[in-house]
MIGU-845064 format. One record per atom (N, C-alpha, C): residue in one letter; x, y, z. Coordinates in pm, whole numbers, padded with zeros to 5 digits, always signed. Last residue first. Example, Ala and Ser with C-alpha at 12.3 -4.5 7.8 and 13.67 -1.06 7.14 Angstrom:
2
S+01285-00225+00708
S+01367-00106+00714
S+01290+00003+00787
A+01319-00569+00780
A+01230-00450+00780
A+01320-00330+00780
//
This chain:
243
P-00046+04310+00102
P-00003+04452+00060
P-00003+04544+00161
E+00004+04026+00275
E-00083+04099+00231
E-00011+04243+00213
S+00244+03756+00139
S+00203+03872+00261
S+00090+03969+00208
P+00211+03452+00025
P+00210+03600+00004
P+00180+03665+00107
K+00321+03163+00192
K+00192+03238+00152
K+00217+03397+00134
E+00543+02952+00063
E+00536+03073+00154
E+00402+03147+00091
L+00673+02630+00061
L+00592+02734+00015
L+00580+02857+00098
L+00869+02387-00089
L+00888+02502+00032
L+00772+02606-00030
L+00838+02065-00109
L+00782+02176-00146
L+00795+02290-00049
W+01130+01790-00165
W+01023+01872-00052
W+00988+02010-00166
V+01289+01494-00185
V+01231+01604-00247
V+01122+01676-00157
G+01611+01320-00126
G+01464+01343-00102
G+01418+01452-00180
Q+01929+01362+00004
Q+01823+01291-00058
Q+01675+01318-00022
G+02066+01689+00008
G+02074+01552+00043
G+01953+01476-00042
M+02072+01950-00059
M+01941+01911+00022
M+01973+01760+00044
E+02288+02024-00230
E+02254+02103-00101
E+02153+02055-00004
P+02338+01816-00392
P+02447+01840-00303
P+02422+01939-00179
D+02090+01510-00377
D+02132+01671-00397
D+02231+01713-00322
I+02099+01214-00487
I+02143+01289-00386
I+02185+01437-00451
T+01820+00993-00566
T+01913+01083-00628
T+01957+01176-00520
I+01589+00853-00499
I+01717+00769-00525
I+01829+00861-00592
A+01386+01060-00450
A+01393+00956-00352
A+01550+00857-00379
G+01484+01394-00557
G+01403+01251-00522
G+01452+01164-00444
K+01613+01621-00536
K+01625+01561-00657
K+01545+01424-00674
G+01531+01949-00386
G+01587+01805-00382
G+01560+01758-00523
L+01263+02164-00393
L+01387+02147-00359
L+01430+01994-00373
V+01046+02383-00550
V+01039+02261-00536
V+01235+02215-00513
T+00866+02663-00439
T+01002+02610-00483
T+01006+02481-00448
Y+00591+02894-00492
Y+00656+02793-00408
Y+00785+02733-00484
E+00314+03122-00462
E+00459+03105-00482
E+00522+02952-00398
P+00040+02976-00538
P+00103+03136-00623
P+00226+03137-00595
L-00080+02668-00666
L-00014+02774-00562
L+00050+02902-00600
E-00247+02549-00825
E-00251+02671-00821
E-00180+02728-00731
A-00238+02259-00792
A-00330+02330-00678
A-00325+02482-00685
A-00101+02198-01029
A-00274+02160-01034
A-00352+02226-00891
A+00127+02266-00934
A+00055+02324-01038
A-00092+02298-01033
A+00158+02100-00715
A+00190+02214-00700
A+00097+02307-00828
W+00186+01867-00884
W+00071+01859-00763
W+00074+01994-00743
Q+00408+01879-01053
Q+00257+01892-01110
Q+00176+01902-01004
E+00605+01891-00865
E+00573+02059-00937
E+00425+02027-01019
M+00612+01649-00814
M+00575+01757-00691
M+00520+01878-00749
Q+00689+01517-01018
Q+00566+01504-00985
Q+00537+01604-00869
E+00944+01632-01065
E+00840+01654-01160
E+00694+01635-01098
P+01084+01528-00838
P+01069+01674-00837
P+00975+01699-00943
R+00946+01202-00731
R+01025+01277-00832
R+01003+01426-00818
R+00801+01048-00588
R+00902+01138-00503
R+00973+01216-00619
L+00679+00876-00749
L+00600+00943-00672
L+00649+01082-00604
E+00868+00668-00823
E+00780+00773-00933
E+00727+00872-00865
V+00924+00537-00583
V+01037+00633-00631
V+00959+00742-00726
F+00716+00405-00566
F+00717+00460-00434
F+00828+00561-00497
R+00718+00246-00804
R+00593+00334-00776
R+00628+00424-00654
Q+00944+00108-00756
Q+00919+00184-00869
Q+00827+00281-00852
W+00849-00074-00519
W+00933+00055-00500
W+00959+00129-00641
R+00615-00232-00647
R+00601-00111-00566
R+00702-00044-00527
E+00770-00352-00823
E+00685-00269-00881
E+00638-00148-00798
A+00976-00507-00661
A+00980-00399-00786
A+00906-00326-00795
E+00968-00691-00480
E+00871-00574-00462
E+00913-00459-00547
P+01196-00859-00531
P+01076-00894-00543
P+00940-00797-00505
G+01399-00610-00713
G+01392-00712-00595
G+01251-00786-00630
E+01457-00348-00839
E+01493-00472-00909
E+01442-00631-00830
M+01447-00186-00633
M+01365-00160-00761
M+01375-00284-00858
R+01636-00225-00453
R+01494-00315-00433
R+01400-00253-00561
E+01861-00099-00544
E+01854-00239-00548
E+01728-00292-00558
R+01763+00172-00482
R+01793+00120-00614
R+01799-00037-00638
R+01803+00157-00224
R+01648+00148-00291
R+01652+00132-00427
M+02055+00096-00152
M+01919+00011-00094
M+01793+00008-00193
Q+02135+00346-00239
Q+02178+00228-00286
Q+02081+00100-00245
V+02035+00526-00052
V+02013+00564-00217
V+02036+00409-00261
L+02150+00459+00191
L+01989+00444+00153
L+01974+00450+00025
K+02393+00459+00137
K+02376+00339+00149
K+02205+00354+00129
E+02436+00767+00137
E+02463+00705+00006
E+02416+00531-00018
T+02350+00827+00367
T+02241+00873+00272
T+02302+00770+00139
A+02550+00722+00504
A+02413+00661+00543
A+02332+00695+00425
E+02754+00911+00445
E+02769+00781+00415
E+02617+00689+00426
R+02662+01147+00524
R+02669+01129+00360
R+02686+00989+00353
P+02426+01198+00747
P+02559+01160+00736
P+02592+01134+00580
F+02213+01467+00706
F+02224+01324+00749
F+02339+01293+00706
G+02164+01723+00610
G+02273+01728+00744
G+02274+01559+00770
S+01945+01742+00459
S+02056+01770+00426
S+02192+01749+00514
G+01693+01459+00510
G+01771+01597+00572
G+01908+01603+00521
A+01581+01255+00393
A+01679+01229+00509
A+01725+01337+00574
G+01228+01285+00278
G+01377+01278+00261
G+01449+01278+00389
G+00949+01473+00143
G+00996+01361+00206
G+01158+01326+00184
G+00716+01707+00188
G+00785+01649+00128
G+00851+01499+00164
I+00683+02056+00295
I+00607+01949+00261
I+00713+01849+00172
Y+00677+02337+00473
Y+00771+02237+00422
Y+00706+02097+00420
A+00548+02680+00454
A+00520+02507+00466
A+00612+02453+00412
K+00470+02974+00614
K+00565+02892+00533
K+00510+02733+00546
G+00304+03299+00621
G+00329+03163+00680
G+00415+03079+00596
G+00228+03544+00494
G+00386+03548+00554
G+00428+03395+00611
P-00097+03510+00612
P+00015+03582+00507
P+00141+03579+00561
R-00133+03151+00714
R-00136+03303+00719
R-00063+03366+00637
L-00279+02873+00580
L-00132+02942+00619
L-00177+03097+00616
V-00520+02727+00505
V-00497+02766+00634
V-00348+02822+00662
R-00488+02729+00210
R-00592+02812+00257
R-00554+02836+00435
D-00242+02608+00157
D-00260+02735+00121
D-00334+02789+00201
V-00372+02330+00226
V-00203+02409+00306
V-00209+02579+00299
E-00531+02310+00060
E-00590+02345+00201
E-00485+02383+00282
R-00411+02287-00157
R-00487+02409-00180
R-00548+02421+00003
L-00278+02060-00115
L-00214+02163-00100
L-00280+02293-00108
G-00496+01888-00091
G-00443+01902+00029
G-00351+02009+00001
Q-00571+01873-00377
Q-00640+01961-00303
Q-00594+01945-00138
A-00325+01750-00484
A-00357+01898-00517
A-00438+01968-00417
P-00342+01490-00383
P-00262+01574-00324
P-00270+01726-00351
D-00582+01308-00246
D-00573+01414-00371
D-00466+01507-00314
D-00515+01133-00064
D-00603+01081-00142
D-00586+01175-00292
W-00150+01112+00031
W-00266+01169+00051
W-00369+01133-00076
F+00091+00983+00030
F-00025+00892+00056
F-00154+00969+00075
F+00242+01169-00020
F+00250+01044-00107
F+00163+00936-00082
I+00239+01335+00199
I+00191+01391+00064
I+00175+01288-00006
S+00432+01241+00382
S+00256+01231+00416
S+00202+01229+00261
G+00661+01279+00444
G+00647+01137+00425
G+00493+01142+00404
R+00644+01549+00665
R+00747+01444+00616
R+00688+01343+00567
S+00543+01837+00671
S+00464+01745+00665
S+00600+01680+00600
V+00444+02181+00864
V+00546+02102+00820
V+00470+01947+00776
L+00356+02511+00858
L+00319+02369+00845
L+00425+02283+00803
L+00312+02798+01037
L+00418+02703+01031
L+00330+02565+00987
D+00098+02936+01128
D+00225+03006+01081
D+00324+02925+01020
V-00255+02937+01063
V-00139+02859+01064
V-00009+02937+01022
S-00476+03056+00939
S-00475+03066+01105
S-00321+03012+01149
E-00604+03125+00727
E-00531+03209+00748
E-00478+03198+00915
D-00925+02957+00808
D-00849+03030+00687
D-00722+03131+00751
P-00885+02719+01058
P-00967+02823+01024
P-00855+02892+00909
F-00886+02360+01037
F-00837+02520+01096
F-00895+02634+01023
P-00937+02100+00983
P-01020+02164+01061
P-00967+02285+01117
M-00848+01997+00639
M-00824+02021+00763
M-00898+02105+00857
A-00892+01815+00409
A-01003+01885+00477
A-00971+01943+00622
E-00698+01687+00302
E-00792+01724+00185
E-00892+01813+00275
A-00549+01580+00508
A-00482+01719+00450
A-00604+01762+00344
V-00741+01484+00790
V-00686+01458+00687
V-00625+01586+00618
G-00768+01406+01163
G-00778+01490+01039
G-00718+01456+00907
V-00735+01444+01492
V-00759+01331+01390
V-00814+01410+01257
V-00497+01620+01668
V-00630+01630+01615
V-00652+01542+01499
A-00298+01694+01951
A-00331+01567+01852
A-00484+01610+01825
F-00004+01866+02086
F-00146+01818+02065
F-00166+01735+01964
L+00271+01952+02302
L+00242+01875+02207
L+00068+01847+02215
R+00304+02089+02534
R+00336+02152+02405
R+00299+02095+02287
H+00257+01947+02771
H+00192+02078+02719
H+00231+02166+02600
E+00435+01736+02742
E+00288+01713+02718
E+00189+01876+02676
M+00701+01724+02789
M+00648+01812+02708
M+00527+01794+02651
G+00843+01516+02929
G+00800+01643+02990
G+00762+01750+02903
R+00868+01280+02820
R+00994+01371+02802
R+00953+01508+02867
E+00647+01141+02851
E+00755+01061+02901
E+00902+01204+02891
R+00478+01310+02682
R+00437+01280+02848
R+00582+01239+02896
A+00582+01209+02444
A+00574+01353+02498
A+00546+01369+02649
I+00477+00960+02442
I+00639+00986+02440
I+00661+01135+02470
R+00206+00991+02421
R+00280+00921+02513
R+00418+00950+02527
L+00177+01106+02195
L+00143+01198+02304
L+00216+01141+02421
G+00253+00905+02028
G+00338+01053+01992
G+00301+01117+02145
E+00052+00743+02060
E+00196+00685+02093
E+00262+00817+02099
A-00192+00906+01953
A-00179+00846+02098
A-00055+00793+02140
M-00090+00880+01679
M-00067+01017+01772
M-00096+00953+01919
S-00153+00597+01627
S-00025+00661+01621
S-00015+00814+01704
Q-00419+00601+01675
Q-00337+00522+01751
Q-00184+00572+01737
E-00518+00776+01484
E-00558+00817+01622
E-00445+00721+01694
N-00479+00858+01189
N-00450+00754+01265
N-00439+00798+01399
P-00477+01104+01025
P-00595+01042+01042
P-00582+00934+01133
D-00356+01376+01172
D-00318+01269+01135
D-00449+01181+01142
L-00145+01631+01326
L-00285+01634+01255
L-00250+01492+01177
M-00047+01791+01627
M-00018+01694+01516
M-00156+01642+01476
I+00079+02109+01699
I-00027+02027+01666
I+00019+01918+01572
V+00331+02234+01918
V+00304+02171+01752
V+00173+02086+01796
P+00468+02528+02074
P+00380+02413+02068
P+00343+02371+01929
N+00815+02549+02078
N+00706+02613+02023
N+00606+02486+02040
D+01100+02469+02154
D+00994+02502+02269
D+00862+02573+02199
T+01285+02394+01950
T+01235+02542+01972
T+01149+02574+02090
R+01369+02138+01997
R+01462+02222+01913
R+01414+02379+01963
E+01151+01994+02067
E+01254+01996+02179
E+01368+02102+02126
I+00980+02032+01865
I+00946+02122+02007
I+01053+02126+02087
L+01103+01903+01704
L+01062+02032+01642
L+01060+02118+01783
P+01098+01635+01792
P+01213+01711+01776
P+01206+01839+01741
I+00799+01618+01778
I+00889+01586+01894
I+00976+01685+01856
A+00729+01637+01502
A+00673+01727+01575
A+00760+01725+01720
V+00885+01405+01350
V+00881+01567+01360
V+00854+01632+01451
Q+00739+01216+01475
Q+00853+01214+01470
Q+00938+01327+01426
G+00465+01150+01583
G+00533+01305+01631
G+00666+01279+01558
R+00353+00940+01479
R+00384+00940+01609
R+00484+01068+01673
G+00204+01089+01223
G+00232+01002+01283
G+00266+00979+01415
A+00123+01358+01088
A+00249+01330+01174
A+00288+01212+01242
G+00000+01486+00902
G+00047+01359+00854
G+00137+01321+00955
L+00158+01795+00976
L+00055+01728+00886
L+00085+01581+00830
D+00209+01981+01246
D+00263+01870+01181
D+00182+01808+01114
V+00185+02335+01290
V+00127+02219+01242
V+00191+02110+01167
W+00173+02616+01487
W+00268+02523+01423
W+00170+02374+01393
F+00122+02927+01574
F+00049+02790+01538
F+00132+02729+01441
G+00458+03051+01699
G+00332+03086+01668
G+00238+02951+01649
N+00763+03227+01609
N+00682+03133+01716
N+00529+03171+01697
D+00862+03237+01256
D+00819+03275+01421
D+00744+03206+01503
P+01101+03002+01111
P+00960+03042+01150
P+00981+03139+01265
E+01269+02966+00887
E+01306+03063+01006
E+01154+03109+01053
C+01281+02775+00660
C+01142+02864+00699
C+01161+02954+00786
L+01536+02639+00644
L+01453+02729+00536
L+01355+02812+00555
R+01624+02631+00935
R+01705+02684+00810
R+01642+02762+00706
L+01398+02455+01009
L+01422+02565+01074
L+01522+02671+00991
I+01403+02257+00827
I+01279+02325+00832
I+01328+02460+00926
D+01652+02163+00898
D+01621+02217+00743
D+01503+02286+00762
E+01636+02033+01128
E+01746+02131+01112
E+01693+02218+00969
V+01438+01851+01077
V+01399+01958+01158
V+01490+02085+01142
V+01601+01665+00952
V+01454+01713+00876
V+01438+01841+00949
F+01747+01602+01139
F+01807+01641+01020
F+01707+01747+00937
R+01549+01463+01290
R+01592+01555+01333
R+01709+01671+01241
H+01496+01249+01125
H+01395+01352+01166
H+01463+01446+01216
R+01645+01019+01092
R+01663+01110+00999
R+01582+01248+01035
D+01817+00768+01275
D+01687+00847+01282
D+01717+00989+01162
G+01988+00511+01084
G+01988+00629+01198
G+01866+00703+01168
L+01976+00269+00953
L+02064+00394+00898
L+02087+00495+00980
A+01754+00139+01047
A+01884+00100+01085
A+01985+00202+01056
A+01534+00223+00912
A+01545+00283+01018
A+01671+00242+01083
E+01505+00075+00673
E+01590+00184+00683
E+01622+00234+00810
G+01303-00119+00726
G+01440-00163+00739
G+01537-00056+00754
R+01097-00001+00655
R+01085+00019+00786
R+01255-00046+00787
L+01066-00078+00382
L+01082+00048+00398
L+01128+00100+00546
G+00987-00308+00261
G+01155-00293+00338
G+01160-00179+00368
A+00731-00287+00186
A+00753-00355+00339
A+00907-00319+00375
P+00621+00046+00047
P+00686-00087+00058
P+00734-00174+00172
A+00335+00171+00159
A+00470+00189+00150
A+00508+00040+00132
A+00033+00084+00193
A+00051+00144+00074
A+00243+00160+00043
T-00045-00018+00439
T+00017-00137+00342
T+00062-00033+00215
E-00124+00151+00622
E-00026+00059+00683
E+00034-00019+00551
E-00346+00271+00469
E-00216+00355+00509
E-00118+00276+00575
G-00593+00163+00395
G-00427+00141+00318
G-00323+00187+00366
P-00758+00428+00517
P-00742+00293+00447
P-00622+00280+00373
A-00657+00578+00821
A-00695+00602+00668
A-00687+00453+00605
P-00813+00475+01131
P-00682+00496+01037
P-00733+00504+00895
S-01106+00664+01261
S-01030+00563+01217
S-00912+00563+01138
S-01098+00874+01570
S-01154+00848+01430
S-01061+00713+01364
L-01148+01130+01788
L-01147+00981+01751
L-01189+00989+01614
V-00951+01419+01890
V-01068+01344+01823
V-01042+01235+01762
L-00830+01597+02125
L-00791+01477+02055
L-00924+01424+02006
L-00871+01865+02198
L-00730+01820+02184
L-00713+01702+02099
L-01118+02122+02098
L-01071+01958+02140
L-00933+01960+02125
G-01195+02361+01975
G-01283+02286+02090
G-01263+02167+02157
L-01069+02516+01781
L-01112+02372+01747
L-01212+02305+01839
S-01027+02743+01905
S-01134+02738+01835
S-01177+02607+01780
C-00796+02700+02014
C-00901+02675+02083
C-01034+02699+02021
F-00593+02720+01819
F-00641+02604+01846
F-00767+02608+01942
A-00624+02999+01759
A-00673+02900+01634
A-00697+02761+01700
I-00522+03095+02013
I-00675+03143+01936
I-00724+03042+01841
M-00278+02988+02013
M-00378+02946+02132
M-00522+02969+02068
W-00138+03127+01809
W-00166+02968+01799
W-00262+02920+01889
R-00154+03367+01855
R-00202+03341+01759
R-00245+03189+01746
S-00201+03421+02259
S-00126+03413+02139
S-00203+03367+02027
M-00358+03655+02442
M-00382+03528+02401
M-00300+03487+02254
//
């Protein structure tokens, strides 16, 4: 039996019921959803995941998965099973419905839970990805300690937020422009907080507080375009291999 199946079967469930995380739907600025008109960014994030992590097939987790916006294209791209972990059961139920429509119900699974207390055994996860989730965790440092705990030696995690390095340049520039303008609009305070949480320095602080052994912070944040990473900020973590 493969490593991902052993780890997943130890959970004893495919879907656990729970309540949505408090404030989850209201924490982000209202104008954030309007950015969807610029095009889907998730498939470009998936390409960065595969390029930077070069994952082996195994037990893969999408943390803070929502409707599976990263998990589903990751399965489509690799055919490797992915477990969604999120506190919002309704969002994941929608992801499971989409997976059934696309004929991949045997590759996508859902577990209700939070980053700070993941229901996975120590050193069981080969790849953990998370887009847009860490900024809403109750305790980002504790969440990162959990990521380090569940990763197997040699396993990798890619955590943060952004459009993906392959997202069209014109759309990326428009995205940054829209966010800069909103920092002075009617939701200025919320947008300023949104940008502040997505600074590379903030990601460094969370990683340092978690005492991660090896990591790299990539990208320059929510309103700056990095020549190599595009828009966004990411933490790339590799669990040290055993001697």
